[in-house]
N, C-alpha and C positions, 0 to 999 in steps of 0.2 A: 504494500500500500504506500502511495506517495506520502511523504512526511507532512506535506502541507494539507492534504485532503482531510485528514481526521480532525484537526482543529477547526477547519472551515465547516465541517458538518456539525460539530458541537455548537459553534457560534451561531449557525443558522437557526438552531432551536432556541437557545437562550436569548438571542437578539430578535427573535420573531415578534412582530407587533402584537400577536395574540397570546404570547407567553406571559403569564401573570403569576410567577412563583409557583407554578405547577409542582406538585410533590413528586410525580412520576410520569414519564413519557416512555412507553414501551413500543419498540418497532419489532414487528413479527414477520417472519418469513418461513413458510413451510413448503418446500418445493414439491414434495410428494402430492400435496393436494392443491397446489397453486395458491395457497393462502398468502396474501400480503395485507397486513393490517397494522393499525396504530391504536394503542390504548393510552388515553391521557387521563390521569387522576389529578384533578385540580386541588381538592381539599378533602381531608378526612376529619376536620375539626369537630363536626357534629356526629360523625359515625362513618361507616363504610361508604365509599363513593358509589352511588347508584346512578346509572345512566345507560341508555340504550346502545345497541350495536346497529350501526347503519351500514348497509351494503350498497355501494354506489360506484359506477364506472368513472372514477375521477380521471380527468385527462392527464394529470401529473401528480406524483406523490406530494408535491408541495401544497396542492389543493386539499388533499386528504389531511395533511398535518394541520392546516389552517382550520378545517372543520373540527378536528378532534380537540384542538386547543380552545377554540372559541366555544364550542358546544359544551365541553366539560365545565368550563367556568360558569356557563349559563345554568347548568344543572346544580352547581353549588348554590347559586342564588335562588333558583326555583325551589329546591328542597328546603332551604332555610326559610324562605318566605311562606312555604306551605306548612311549616311547623313540623316537619319530619326530622327525625334524629338520624339524618343521612347526609353524607357529603356529596360532592359532584364529580362525575367522571363520564367518559364517552369513549366508545370504540367505533372505528370506521374500518370496513373491509373494502379494499379496492377491487371491485368485481361488478359485473353485470348480474343482477339477481335473477334475471330471466334466462341467462345463458351459461354463466360461469359458476354460480353457487351450487355446491353439492353437499350432501350429508356428511361426507368425509371432511370437507373443508370446515364445516361448522363444528364437527367434533374436534378437529385440530385447534380451532379457535378456543373451544372450551378448555382444552388442556393448557393453553397459554394463560387464560384467565385464572386457572387454578394456581399457576405459579405466583400470582400476586397475593396468595394466602388470605383472601377475603377483604383486601383493601379496596377492591373493585367488584361490584355486583353488576352483571350485565342483564339486559332485557331487550325487548323488541324495539325496533325503530324502522325507518324506511328500508324497504327491501327485505325485511325479516318477518318470519311467520312463527306461529306457535310450534309447528313441526321443527323449525330450525332451533328454537330454544330447547326443545326436547333432545335434539342431537347434542347441543352444548352441554345439557345436563348429564349426559353420559360420562362426561369428563370432569365436571366440577359441580359442586353444590352452590356455588356463588352465582346463582341465576334466578331470575323471576320471569313470570309470564309463560311458564310451561303448562302443559295440559294437566299436570298433577298439582301444581301450586299456582293459584291465580283465579281471577274472576272472568277469564276469557278476554275478549277484545276490550282494550282500555278506552277506545274512542267514545263510547257512550258517556263515560265519566268526564272525559275532556269536554265533550259537548255540553254536558250538564253544568260544568264549572263556567264555561264561556257564557251560557245563558244566564246564570246567576250574576256574572260580571256585567253583562249588558244591562240587566235590571238595576244593578247598583249604580252604573253610570247614568242611566236614565233618571234615577232618583236624584242624583247629584245635580244634573243639568236642568231637568224639567220639574223636579219636586215630586215626582211620582214614578213608580215602576210599572204603571199600567201601560202596556205596549199596544193596546188596541187602536190607538190613534197615531201610531208611529209607522214610518216606512223605513225598512232596513234593507240595505244592499249587502247580500252575502256573496263574496267572491271565493269560489272554490267549493265544489260539492263532492268532496271525498267522503270517507266514513264520518269524519267529524263535522265538516261543513254541512252535509246533508242533514245530520241529526240536529245541528244548531238551527237550521231552517225549519225543521219539524217543530222544535220547541217554540220558536217564534210564531209559527203559523197557529199552533194551539193556543198561544197567548193573544191571538187576534191581530198580530202585526201584518201590514201589507209588505209583501216581499218582492224584491228585484234580485234575480239570481243570475249567476254567470259561472261558467266552467269551460275548459278547453274541450270537453267531451260533450258533443251535441246530445247524445243519448241520455246522459245524466241530467242535462238541463231539461230535456223533454219530459223525463220521468218526474222531476221535481215540479215542473210547471203544472203538470196534470194533477199531481197530488195536492199541491198547495195553492193552486189558482194564481200563480205568480207571473210576473213579467220577466222577460229575459233580455239581457244585454251581453255584449261581448266582454270578456274578462278585462280587456285593457280600458274599458269605459266604466267599470264597476265603481271606481272611486269617485267618478265625476258626476254621477247621476244625482237627481234631486231627491235626497233621502235625509232622514233625521239621524240615522246611524249607519256607519259603514263597518262591516264585519269581514275583514280579510282572513280567509281560512285556506289560503293556497300557499304560494311560495313566499319566502322572506324578502326583505329589502324593498318592499313595495311602497313604503312611505319615504319619499325622497324629494329632492328639489324639483323634479319634473312633475310629480303627482300631487304634492301637497297644495300648490296654488289652485288646483282644480277641485279640491274637495269641498262639497257643499254641506256635508253632514256636520253636526256639532259634536258628534261622538265617533271615535274610532275604537272599536272593541271586537277583536276576533281571535281566532285560534292559531293563526300562522306564527311560526317562530321567527325571531329576529326581524321584526317588521320594519324597524328604523334602519335605513341604510347607513346613516351616520348619527352621532350624538346631536349634531346641529339640527337634524330633522325633528327631534323631539321639541327643541326650542321653537322651531318654526310652527309646529302645531299649536303650541301654547300661545305664541304671538298672534295666531289667527283665531284664537278663542275656541279651539277644538280640543275637547277632553280626550286624552289617550289613555287607554287601559293597558299598562305594561304587559307585554305578551307573556312573559314567564310567570306573572302573577295570575293572569286570567286562564291560562291553558294548563294549569297544574293538576287538573282532575285525573288525567291519565297516569301520571307518575304516582299520585296518591293511591290509585287502585292497584298499581304494581307493588308499591312499597308495603302496603298494609294487608294485602291478600295473603291468605294462608291456605292450607289444605282444606280447611273448613269454610273458606270463602270470606267471611266477615264483611258481607255486602253492606250491612247496616252501618258499621263504623266507617267504611269507605265513603258511603253516600253522605253521612253526616259531615265528615271532614271536607268533602268536595263542596257542600253547600256553604261552608264557611268562607269560600273564595269571595263571595259577595261582600261579607263583612270586612275581609282583609282589604279589598279594593276601596271600600268606603273610607277606611282609615287612611289609605294612601291618598285618596282624593282630598280629604279634609286637611291632612298635614301639608299637602302640596299647596292648597289654597292659603293656609295660614302662613306658610313660609315663603310664598310666592316662588315656588320651585316647580319644575316639571314633575309629573307623577313618576316617571321612570327614575329620576334622581332620588325621590323619596323612597321608592321601592328598593333601590340599591342600598340606601342608608338603613332601612329596616332590616334587610338581610344581613348587612354588615354588623349591625348592632347584635344580632343573634350570634353571628360567628365570633365576634369579639368576646361576648359573654362566655361562649363555650371555650374559647382559648384561655 
């Protein structure tokens, strides 16, 4: 190995813009199964680092590293704010889930998770199924979301938490959580977004829906009597509430000037492209529900589920998301800060207390 190469590789991690005193970053390669993965443990101050495993065909390993570092820190804050005694971690596997992922690959991944001796607990994320977690569980006990332990698909709990968060935001802005007179634009109709739309429809809201899949939009339109728009216009429609439930970074200098809604509250991860975008929303008088606070229902269901289920406990803690957001909104108003700044402060307060 070239004598200069090794220091450069180390520096690339420690000087990475997403590196934030992560406790552990593990690079994994298993040639027999084609496994290439990164596990990032950001913090174990509150307990073992819980965070999903994402399978994605990253164009370059640097993109995978960025995701692992950024998402693991996000899990630290999400778990802390949700009141869970868990730290934050994340795993990314560089593969196409439809073509490259195999049972043997997931078993090999489980063996590497086991080497971390419980400091990281893995679970489902994008491109991963319950069957995959069952394969991981053959090589480690540090796994959630398997067919033996869990409440099944976590998306209904994510959607329930988002719905409670939308109601909390409506109370803050409009003085009532009655949604029967409100129009909500839901962008993204995956498992979570579709269920968010269902909750809103049952609450009497008028819906404007969008998704890149026409069949999904048609299904939702017929079930909920909704209007449809293209996904790239979902933020700009005439609505009271915008609920982004698709990809991240959708709130940016290009989209924010066009938002007519007074509330942005949705399930998507990493909705703000930059920190300045949160300030821009505040300056425009738009209330933003920090994504990692409002979409914590799924991780709550994964964290608290046992072989016996414990659905009642999971549901009760998920319903508390609304109260958490109300505290965030009130503190932000009192301190004249953005809600995401206050959410970070609240998570950091808990981490500091644990430390």
